[in-house]
TORTIGU-907669 format. One record per residue (C-alpha): x, y, z; residue number from 0; residue in three letters. Coordinates in steps of 0.5 Angstrom, whole numbers, plus 500, padded with zeros to 3 digits. Layout:
BEGIN
{tike {X; Y; Z}; NUM; "ALA"}
...
//
This chain:
BEGIN
{tike {536; 087; 426}; 0; "MET"}
{tike {541; 089; 433}; 1; "SER"}
{tike {537; 092; 438}; 2; "GLY"}
{tike {530; 097; 438}; 3; "VAL"}
{tike {528; 099; 431}; 4; "PRO"}
{tike {524; 106; 431}; 5; "GLU"}
{tike {516; 104; 430}; 6; "PRO"}
{tike {517; 108; 423}; 7; "GLU"}
{tike {523; 103; 421}; 8; "GLU"}
{tike {520; 097; 425}; 9; "PHE"}
{tike {514; 098; 420}; 10; "ARG"}
{tike {517; 100; 414}; 11; "ALA"}
{tike {521; 092; 414}; 12; "ALA"}
{tike {515; 089; 415}; 13; "ALA"}
{tike {511; 091; 410}; 14; "ARG"}
{tike {517; 089; 405}; 15; "ARG"}
{tike {517; 082; 408}; 16; "TRP"}
{tike {510; 081; 408}; 17; "LEU"}
{tike {510; 084; 401}; 18; "THR"}
{tike {515; 078; 400}; 19; "GLY"}
{tike {511; 073; 403}; 20; "ALA"}
{tike {504; 074; 402}; 21; "ALA"}
{tike {499; 078; 396}; 22; "ARG"}
{tike {497; 084; 398}; 23; "PRO"}
{tike {489; 085; 399}; 24; "ARG"}
{tike {483; 088; 394}; 25; "ALA"}
{tike {485; 094; 392}; 26; "ALA"}
{tike {479; 099; 397}; 27; "ASP"}
{tike {473; 100; 392}; 28; "GLY"}
{tike {472; 093; 390}; 29; "GLU"}
{tike {464; 092; 393}; 30; "TRP"}
{tike {461; 085; 391}; 31; "GLY"}
{tike {466; 080; 390}; 32; "SER"}
{tike {470; 075; 395}; 33; "GLY"}
{tike {468; 073; 400}; 34; "SER"}
{tike {461; 078; 405}; 35; "ASP"}
{tike {462; 072; 411}; 36; "SER"}
{tike {461; 078; 416}; 37; "VAL"}
{tike {461; 073; 422}; 38; "ALA"}
{tike {462; 074; 429}; 39; "VAL"}
{tike {463; 066; 431}; 40; "PHE"}
{tike {466; 062; 425}; 41; "ASP"}
{tike {461; 058; 422}; 42; "ASN"}
{tike {464; 052; 419}; 43; "TRP"}
{tike {463; 044; 421}; 44; "THR"}
{tike {470; 039; 423}; 45; "GLU"}
{tike {474; 040; 417}; 46; "GLU"}
{tike {473; 046; 415}; 47; "GLN"}
{tike {475; 048; 422}; 48; "GLU"}
{tike {481; 043; 422}; 49; "ARG"}
{tike {483; 044; 414}; 50; "ASP"}
{tike {483; 051; 416}; 51; "HIS"}
{tike {487; 051; 424}; 52; "THR"}
{tike {492; 046; 418}; 53; "ALA"}
{tike {492; 054; 414}; 54; "ARG"}
{tike {493; 058; 419}; 55; "VAL"}
{tike {499; 054; 422}; 56; "GLN"}
{tike {503; 054; 416}; 57; "GLY"}
{tike {502; 062; 416}; 58; "TRP"}
{tike {504; 062; 423}; 59; "GLU"}
{tike {510; 058; 422}; 60; "ARG"}
{tike {512; 062; 416}; 61; "THR"}
{tike {513; 068; 421}; 62; "ARG"}
{tike {516; 063; 428}; 63; "TYR"}
{tike {522; 061; 422}; 64; "ASP"}
{tike {523; 068; 419}; 65; "GLN"}
{tike {523; 072; 426}; 66; "GLY"}
{tike {517; 076; 425}; 67; "TRP"}
{tike {514; 072; 430}; 68; "SER"}
{tike {513; 073; 438}; 69; "ALA"}
{tike {516; 080; 439}; 70; "PHE"}
{tike {516; 081; 445}; 71; "ASN"}
{tike {519; 074; 447}; 72; "TRP"}
{tike {526; 072; 449}; 73; "PRO"}
{tike {531; 070; 443}; 74; "ARG"}
{tike {532; 063; 446}; 75; "GLU"}
{tike {524; 062; 445}; 76; "TYR"}
{tike {525; 064; 438}; 77; "GLY"}
{tike {524; 073; 439}; 78; "GLY"}
{tike {526; 080; 439}; 79; "ARG"}
{tike {525; 082; 445}; 80; "GLY"}
{tike {522; 087; 442}; 81; "LEU"}
{tike {517; 092; 447}; 82; "PRO"}
{tike {509; 088; 446}; 83; "ALA"}
{tike {505; 094; 442}; 84; "TYR"}
{tike {511; 092; 436}; 85; "TYR"}
{tike {506; 087; 436}; 86; "GLU"}
{tike {501; 091; 435}; 87; "GLN"}
{tike {505; 096; 431}; 88; "LEU"}
{tike {505; 089; 427}; 89; "TYR"}
{tike {498; 088; 425}; 90; "ARG"}
{tike {497; 095; 423}; 91; "ALA"}
{tike {501; 092; 417}; 92; "GLU"}
{tike {500; 084; 416}; 93; "GLU"}
{tike {492; 087; 415}; 94; "ALA"}
{tike {493; 090; 407}; 95; "ALA"}
{tike {495; 083; 406}; 96; "PHE"}
{tike {492; 078; 404}; 97; "ASP"}
{tike {494; 072; 410}; 98; "ILE"}
{tike {488; 067; 412}; 99; "PRO"}
{tike {485; 069; 418}; 100; "HIS"}
{tike {486; 067; 425}; 101; "ARG"}
{tike {480; 064; 429}; 102; "PRO"}
{tike {481; 065; 437}; 103; "GLU"}
{tike {485; 058; 438}; 104; "ILE"}
{tike {490; 061; 435}; 105; "PHE"}
{tike {491; 069; 440}; 106; "PRO"}
{tike {488; 063; 446}; 107; "VAL"}
{tike {494; 059; 444}; 108; "THR"}
{tike {500; 065; 444}; 109; "GLN"}
{tike {498; 071; 448}; 110; "ALA"}
{tike {494; 068; 453}; 111; "LEU"}
{tike {496; 061; 455}; 112; "VAL"}
{tike {505; 062; 453}; 113; "ALA"}
{tike {504; 068; 456}; 114; "PRO"}
{tike {502; 065; 462}; 115; "ALA"}
{tike {507; 060; 462}; 116; "ILE"}
{tike {513; 064; 461}; 117; "GLY"}
{tike {510; 067; 468}; 118; "LEU"}
{tike {507; 060; 472}; 119; "TRP"}
{tike {512; 056; 468}; 120; "GLY"}
{tike {518; 053; 470}; 121; "THR"}
{tike {524; 052; 467}; 122; "GLU"}
{tike {523; 045; 464}; 123; "GLU"}
{tike {515; 046; 462}; 124; "GLN"}
{tike {518; 053; 459}; 125; "LYS"}
{tike {523; 049; 455}; 126; "ARG"}
{tike {517; 043; 454}; 127; "ARG"}
{tike {512; 049; 452}; 128; "TRP"}
{tike {513; 056; 450}; 129; "LEU"}
{tike {516; 055; 443}; 130; "VAL"}
{tike {512; 049; 441}; 131; "PRO"}
{tike {505; 055; 442}; 132; "LEU"}
{tike {508; 060; 440}; 133; "LEU"}
{tike {510; 057; 432}; 134; "ARG"}
{tike {503; 054; 434}; 135; "THR"}
{tike {506; 047; 432}; 136; "ASP"}
{tike {501; 046; 438}; 137; "GLU"}
{tike {495; 049; 440}; 138; "LEU"}
{tike {491; 050; 447}; 139; "ALA"}
{tike {483; 051; 448}; 140; "CYS"}
{tike {482; 054; 455}; 141; "GLN"}
{tike {477; 048; 459}; 142; "LEU"}
{tike {475; 055; 463}; 143; "PHE"}
{tike {467; 056; 462}; 144; "SER"}
{tike {461; 051; 466}; 145; "GLU"}
{tike {455; 051; 467}; 146; "THR"}
{tike {453; 053; 474}; 147; "GLU"}
{tike {460; 058; 476}; 148; "ALA"}
{tike {455; 062; 470}; 149; "GLY"}
{tike {460; 068; 470}; 150; "SER"}
{tike {462; 066; 478}; 151; "ASP"}
{tike {470; 063; 475}; 152; "LEU"}
{tike {471; 061; 481}; 153; "ALA"}
{tike {466; 058; 483}; 154; "ALA"}
{tike {468; 052; 478}; 155; "VAL"}
{tike {467; 044; 480}; 156; "ARG"}
{tike {471; 040; 476}; 157; "THR"}
{tike {475; 036; 481}; 158; "ARG"}
{tike {482; 034; 481}; 159; "ALA"}
{tike {484; 031; 486}; 160; "VAL"}
{tike {492; 028; 487}; 161; "ARG"}
{tike {493; 020; 486}; 162; "GLU"}
{tike {499; 018; 487}; 163; "GLY"}
{tike {504; 022; 482}; 164; "GLU"}
{tike {499; 024; 479}; 165; "GLY"}
{tike {492; 028; 479}; 166; "TRP"}
{tike {484; 025; 476}; 167; "VAL"}
{tike {481; 030; 474}; 168; "LEU"}
{tike {474; 029; 472}; 169; "THR"}
{tike {468; 035; 471}; 170; "GLY"}
{tike {463; 039; 465}; 171; "HIS"}
{tike {467; 044; 462}; 172; "LYS"}
{tike {463; 049; 456}; 173; "VAL"}
{tike {464; 054; 451}; 174; "TRP"}
{tike {471; 051; 449}; 175; "THR"}
{tike {472; 055; 442}; 176; "SER"}
{tike {477; 050; 438}; 177; "GLY"}
{tike {477; 045; 442}; 178; "ALA"}
{tike {478; 040; 436}; 179; "ARG"}
{tike {484; 042; 433}; 180; "VAL"}
{tike {487; 044; 440}; 181; "ALA"}
{tike {493; 039; 443}; 182; "THR"}
{tike {493; 042; 450}; 183; "TRP"}
{tike {486; 045; 455}; 184; "GLY"}
{tike {488; 049; 459}; 185; "VAL"}
{tike {484; 047; 465}; 186; "ALA"}
{tike {481; 051; 471}; 187; "VAL"}
{tike {479; 045; 476}; 188; "CYS"}
{tike {479; 046; 485}; 189; "ARG"}
{tike {483; 042; 488}; 190; "THR"}
{tike {480; 044; 496}; 191; "ASP"}
{tike {474; 044; 497}; 192; "GLY"}
{tike {474; 046; 505}; 193; "THR"}
{tike {477; 053; 504}; 194; "VAL"}
{tike {475; 058; 501}; 195; "ARG"}
{tike {472; 058; 494}; 196; "LYS"}
{tike {478; 063; 492}; 197; "HIS"}
{tike {485; 059; 494}; 198; "ALA"}
{tike {482; 052; 493}; 199; "GLY"}
{tike {484; 052; 485}; 200; "ILE"}
{tike {490; 050; 483}; 201; "THR"}
{tike {490; 049; 474}; 202; "VAL"}
{tike {492; 044; 469}; 203; "PHE"}
{tike {494; 043; 462}; 204; "MET"}
{tike {491; 037; 460}; 205; "VAL"}
{tike {492; 033; 453}; 206; "ARG"}
{tike {486; 033; 450}; 207; "MET"}
{tike {487; 027; 446}; 208; "ASP"}
{tike {488; 023; 452}; 209; "ALA"}
{tike {484; 018; 455}; 210; "PRO"}
{tike {477; 021; 459}; 211; "GLY"}
{tike {477; 026; 455}; 212; "VAL"}
{tike {470; 027; 450}; 213; "THR"}
{tike {469; 033; 446}; 214; "VAL"}
{tike {462; 035; 443}; 215; "ARG"}
{tike {460; 040; 441}; 216; "PRO"}
{tike {456; 044; 441}; 217; "ILE"}
{tike {451; 048; 435}; 218; "ARG"}
{tike {449; 055; 435}; 219; "GLN"}
{tike {443; 058; 432}; 220; "MET"}
{tike {447; 060; 426}; 221; "THR"}
{tike {447; 053; 424}; 222; "GLY"}
{tike {456; 052; 427}; 223; "GLY"}
{tike {460; 049; 431}; 224; "THR"}
{tike {464; 054; 433}; 225; "SER"}
{tike {464; 052; 440}; 226; "PHE"}
{tike {464; 046; 444}; 227; "ASN"}
{tike {463; 043; 450}; 228; "GLU"}
{tike {468; 039; 454}; 229; "VAL"}
{tike {467; 031; 460}; 230; "TYR"}
{tike {473; 029; 463}; 231; "LEU"}
{tike {472; 022; 466}; 232; "ASP"}
{tike {478; 022; 470}; 233; "GLY"}
{tike {481; 023; 465}; 234; "VAL"}
{tike {489; 022; 468}; 235; "ARG"}
{tike {495; 028; 470}; 236; "VAL"}
{tike {501; 028; 472}; 237; "PRO"}
{tike {503; 033; 477}; 238; "ASP"}
{tike {508; 035; 472}; 239; "THR"}
{tike {503; 039; 468}; 240; "ASP"}
{tike {500; 043; 473}; 241; "ARG"}
{tike {501; 049; 472}; 242; "LEU"}
{tike {503; 054; 478}; 243; "GLY"}
{tike {503; 051; 486}; 244; "PRO"}
{tike {497; 048; 488}; 245; "VAL"}
{tike {491; 053; 490}; 246; "GLY"}
{tike {495; 059; 486}; 247; "GLU"}
{tike {490; 057; 480}; 248; "GLY"}
{tike {486; 063; 481}; 249; "TRP"}
{tike {492; 068; 480}; 250; "ARG"}
{tike {495; 063; 474}; 251; "VAL"}
{tike {487; 065; 472}; 252; "THR"}
{tike {486; 071; 472}; 253; "LEU"}
{tike {493; 073; 469}; 254; "SER"}
{tike {490; 069; 462}; 255; "VAL"}
{tike {484; 073; 463}; 256; "LEU"}
{tike {487; 080; 463}; 257; "ALA"}
{tike {491; 078; 457}; 258; "ALA"}
{tike {484; 077; 455}; 259; "GLU"}
{tike {481; 082; 456}; 260; "ARG"}
{tike {487; 085; 452}; 261; "LEU"}
{tike {486; 082; 446}; 262; "ASP"}
{tike {479; 084; 446}; 263; "SER"}
{tike {479; 092; 444}; 264; "GLY"}
{tike {478; 092; 437}; 265; "GLY"}
{tike {473; 086; 437}; 266; "LEU"}
{tike {469; 088; 432}; 267; "GLY"}
{tike {472; 093; 427}; 268; "LEU"}
{tike {472; 090; 422}; 269; "ASP"}
{tike {465; 089; 421}; 270; "ASN"}
{tike {463; 096; 424}; 271; "ALA"}
{tike {468; 099; 417}; 272; "ASP"}
{tike {464; 093; 412}; 273; "ARG"}
{tike {457; 095; 415}; 274; "ALA"}
{tike {459; 103; 413}; 275; "LEU"}
{tike {461; 101; 406}; 276; "ASP"}
{tike {454; 098; 406}; 277; "LEU"}
{tike {451; 104; 407}; 278; "ALA"}
{tike {455; 106; 402}; 279; "GLY"}
{tike {454; 102; 397}; 280; "HIS"}
{tike {448; 102; 396}; 281; "LEU"}
{tike {442; 103; 390}; 282; "PRO"}
{tike {438; 108; 395}; 283; "ARG"}
{tike {440; 114; 398}; 284; "PRO"}
{tike {439; 114; 405}; 285; "LEU"}
{tike {435; 117; 410}; 286; "THR"}
{tike {437; 122; 413}; 287; "GLY"}
{tike {436; 116; 421}; 288; "ALA"}
{tike {440; 112; 416}; 289; "GLU"}
{tike {445; 117; 415}; 290; "ARG"}
{tike {445; 118; 422}; 291; "GLN"}
{tike {446; 112; 425}; 292; "ARG"}
{tike {452; 111; 421}; 293; "ALA"}
{tike {455; 117; 423}; 294; "ALA"}
{tike {456; 116; 429}; 295; "ASP"}
{tike {458; 110; 428}; 296; "LEU"}
{tike {463; 112; 424}; 297; "HIS"}
{tike {465; 116; 430}; 298; "ILE"}
{tike {465; 110; 434}; 299; "ARG"}
{tike {470; 107; 430}; 300; "THR"}
{tike {474; 112; 431}; 301; "LEU"}
{tike {473; 112; 438}; 302; "VAL"}
{tike {475; 105; 440}; 303; "GLN"}
{tike {482; 105; 435}; 304; "ARG"}
{tike {484; 112; 440}; 305; "LEU"}
{tike {481; 107; 446}; 306; "MET"}
{tike {487; 101; 443}; 307; "GLY"}
{tike {492; 108; 442}; 308; "LEU"}
{tike {491; 107; 449}; 309; "ARG"}
{tike {493; 100; 451}; 310; "VAL"}
{tike {498; 100; 448}; 311; "THR"}
{tike {502; 107; 451}; 312; "ALA"}
{tike {500; 103; 457}; 313; "ALA"}
{tike {504; 098; 455}; 314; "LEU"}
{tike {509; 103; 452}; 315; "VAL"}
{tike {509; 105; 458}; 316; "ALA"}
{tike {510; 098; 461}; 317; "GLY"}
{tike {504; 098; 467}; 318; "ARG"}
{tike {499; 093; 467}; 319; "GLU"}
{tike {492; 096; 462}; 320; "PRO"}
{tike {486; 095; 467}; 321; "GLY"}
{tike {480; 100; 467}; 322; "ALA"}
{tike {482; 101; 459}; 323; "GLU"}
{tike {481; 093; 457}; 324; "ALA"}
{tike {475; 093; 460}; 325; "SER"}
{tike {474; 100; 456}; 326; "VAL"}
{tike {476; 098; 451}; 327; "GLY"}
{tike {473; 091; 453}; 328; "LYS"}
{tike {466; 096; 453}; 329; "LEU"}
{tike {465; 100; 449}; 330; "TYR"}
{tike {468; 094; 443}; 331; "ALA"}
{tike {461; 089; 445}; 332; "THR"}
{tike {458; 096; 444}; 333; "GLU"}
{tike {461; 098; 437}; 334; "THR"}
{tike {458; 090; 435}; 335; "MET"}
{tike {451; 092; 437}; 336; "ARG"}
{tike {451; 098; 434}; 337; "ARG"}
{tike {454; 096; 427}; 338; "THR"}
{tike {448; 091; 428}; 339; "SER"}
{tike {442; 095; 429}; 340; "ASP"}
{tike {445; 099; 422}; 341; "LEU"}
{tike {446; 094; 419}; 342; "VAL"}
{tike {438; 092; 420}; 343; "SER"}
{tike {436; 099; 419}; 344; "GLU"}
{tike {440; 099; 412}; 345; "LEU"}
{tike {438; 092; 408}; 346; "LEU"}
{tike {431; 091; 412}; 347; "GLY"}
{tike {428; 084; 408}; 348; "PRO"}
{tike {433; 082; 405}; 349; "SER"}
{tike {436; 082; 411}; 350; "LEU"}
{tike {432; 076; 412}; 351; "VAL"}
{tike {431; 073; 405}; 352; "ALA"}
{tike {436; 068; 403}; 353; "ASP"}
{tike {436; 072; 395}; 354; "THR"}
{tike {444; 070; 393}; 355; "GLY"}
{tike {446; 078; 393}; 356; "GLU"}
{tike {453; 079; 396}; 357; "TRP"}
{tike {452; 083; 402}; 358; "GLY"}
{tike {446; 082; 404}; 359; "THR"}
{tike {443; 076; 408}; 360; "TYR"}
{tike {450; 075; 411}; 361; "ALA"}
{tike {449; 079; 416}; 362; "TRP"}
{tike {445; 075; 420}; 363; "THR"}
{tike {451; 072; 421}; 364; "GLU"}
{tike {454; 077; 425}; 365; "HIS"}
{tike {447; 079; 427}; 366; "LEU"}
{tike {446; 072; 431}; 367; "LEU"}
{tike {453; 072; 433}; 368; "GLY"}
{tike {456; 079; 436}; 369; "ALA"}
{tike {450; 078; 443}; 370; "PRO"}
{tike {455; 072; 445}; 371; "GLY"}
{tike {461; 078; 446}; 372; "TYR"}
{tike {457; 081; 452}; 373; "SER"}
{tike {458; 075; 455}; 374; "ILE"}
{tike {464; 072; 452}; 375; "ALA"}
{tike {471; 075; 455}; 376; "GLY"}
{tike {468; 078; 462}; 377; "GLY"}
{tike {461; 078; 461}; 378; "THR"}
{tike {458; 086; 460}; 379; "ASP"}
{tike {456; 087; 468}; 380; "GLU"}
{tike {463; 085; 471}; 381; "ILE"}
{tike {467; 089; 466}; 382; "GLN"}
{tike {463; 094; 470}; 383; "ARG"}
{tike {464; 092; 477}; 384; "THR"}
{tike {472; 092; 475}; 385; "ILE"}
{tike {471; 099; 473}; 386; "LEU"}
{tike {466; 101; 479}; 387; "ALA"}
{tike {471; 098; 484}; 388; "GLU"}
{tike {477; 100; 481}; 389; "ARG"}
{tike {476; 107; 479}; 390; "VAL"}
{tike {471; 109; 482}; 391; "LEU"}
{tike {474; 106; 489}; 392; "GLY"}
{tike {467; 103; 490}; 393; "LEU"}
{tike {466; 098; 496}; 394; "PRO"}
{tike {465; 091; 494}; 395; "LYS"}
{tike {459; 088; 494}; 396; "GLU"}
{tike {459; 083; 501}; 397; "PRO"}
{tike {460; 076; 500}; 398; "VAL"}
{tike {454; 072; 502}; 399; "ARG"}
//
């Protein structure tokens, strides 16, 4: 297509392409068939993660090669130069087709890390990294969180020390999704301990197979190992793999975090829809309280989707959706909590006894995982602070 197609024209073309490239999803109403997984965080072994990652990469490469990916990127990077919200238009159509579920490392690679390189990378870095990341030939994870820093990312202690033409990184990162399958890690490091903490940070792209990088899985209470801790023990990184200026890493980090919150507004909607389907397929009438909870959750899903449209509208208008993204993230985590409440009331003892019945015990994955999203992607408290300062105009808490 030349120029920018109208949204409906674009969606119709996407449907035609998807019809030839993938199978439609099973029709609504086929309750009780297929996978009943509602896991919030993928619960798999390393072998399962690698196998599934390879399947998703195959699909993402097909999309990229046939012009149905990287929509808002320039043509030199395989894109089509379309407005950013066309990605959401495409996703709305793709949801009707049976394609592999994208684990977190894929949106991290394509929607967080690649844009950060587009903004902060040198021309050589863009040529080297952007196409492999957008096509998912290479994948990138976030080496951000640390046990000592908590929610205060600017308090990171992982050190990067200049040595010759490169840097030596030493430290410990936690809660890293996709570390076992990632090619690169985006590491937030302290390069100057003598200045205020936000000014002494630099960001590096680290090869995950470099000597000194050790990935250890973190066992979840569900039994899976979606997350990892990553040890950096004297890892040597060339200066050509530094992203952004020395000491400007906090600004680089914020650009990644802003994109992460933009991508979080749709959290939990699939599971909320599944919970409402469960309410409609119980072999007994709902109680009054159950009907009230189900109605409340239904309304929340509608409101949450409207919030997603507000984010899209901000993008269309050329604005960065700051407040909208924080509100959407807070609302999404509450939707996940209320999904847990409804399912717990509907299933009762069936939720905690693995009888093999479809769509019952599987919900433990949601109940155990949902609280994690009040922390992931910026805690609820951080989102409220953003709204207090940037929307309500309240003064910042004095630094002690």
